[in-house]
C-alpha positions in Angstrom: -19.7 22.2 12.0 -21.8 21.0 15.5 -19.7 18.4 17.3 -16.1 17.1 17.7 -16.7 14.1 16.3 -17.8 16.0 12.6 -14.7 18.0 12.7 -12.4 15.2 13.4 -13.9 13.0 10.4 -13.3 15.8 7.9 -9.4 15.9 8.5 -10.0 11.7 9.0 -9.3 9.7 5.7 -10.8 6.5 4.6 -9.9 3.0 5.5 -6.2 1.0 4.1 -7.2 -1.3 1.7 -4.3 -3.3 2.6 -5.8 -6.6 0.8 -5.6 -4.5 -2.3 -1.7 -3.2 -2.0 -0.3 -6.7 -1.0 -2.3 -8.2 -4.0 -1.0 -6.3 -6.1 2.6 -6.0 -4.8 2.4 -10.2 -5.2 1.5 -10.0 -9.1 4.5 -7.9 -9.5 6.9 -10.3 -7.8 5.5 -13.2 -9.4 5.6 -11.4 -12.5 9.1 -9.8 -12.0 10.1 -13.4 -11.2 8.4 -15.8 -14.1 9.4 -13.7 -16.9 12.5 -11.7 -15.9 15.1 -14.8 -17.2 14.1 -13.3 -20.6 14.1 -10.0 -19.7 16.2 -8.6 -16.9 15.5 -5.2 -17.1 12.3 -6.5 -15.1 14.4 -6.9 -11.9 15.3 -3.2 -12.3 10.8 -2.2 -13.5 10.3 -4.3 -10.3 13.1 -2.7 -8.1 11.8 0.8 -8.8 7.9 -0.2 -8.4 8.6 -1.4 -5.0 10.5 1.7 -3.7 8.0 4.2 -5.3 4.9 1.9 -3.5 6.9 1.7 -0.1 7.1 5.5 -0.1 4.0 6.1 -1.3 2.4 3.7 1.3 4.5 4.9 4.2 3.3 8.9 3.0 -0.4 8.1 2.9 -0.5 6.0 5.8 1.0 8.6 8.3 -1.0 11.3 6.6 -4.3 10.2 5.1 -5.4 6.9 5.9 -7.4 6.6 9.7 -5.2 4.1 11.9 -7.0 1.2 13.0 -6.0 -2.1 14.8 -7.5 -4.2 12.3 -5.4 -3.5 9.3 -1.4 -4.4 8.6 -2.0 -7.4 11.2 -0.3 -10.8 10.8 -3.3 -12.4 9.8 -3.0 -10.7 5.9 -0.4 -12.7 4.5 
């Protein structure tokens, strides 16, 4: 490493693709709401999915991804 920017790039992750994560969560919500009247187990599966998604995203945002001002703003939803 010759300059400070090279060292910082070594320890900074990628940008967080919040559009992909949000669209995946919304599609799971619609699927659970539509089909859960016939298969009530989907409520539990959706609950587990959202808990795991929350924990993994929290860990990755805090530890791995680069922090920027452009992601996770009010305009995305």
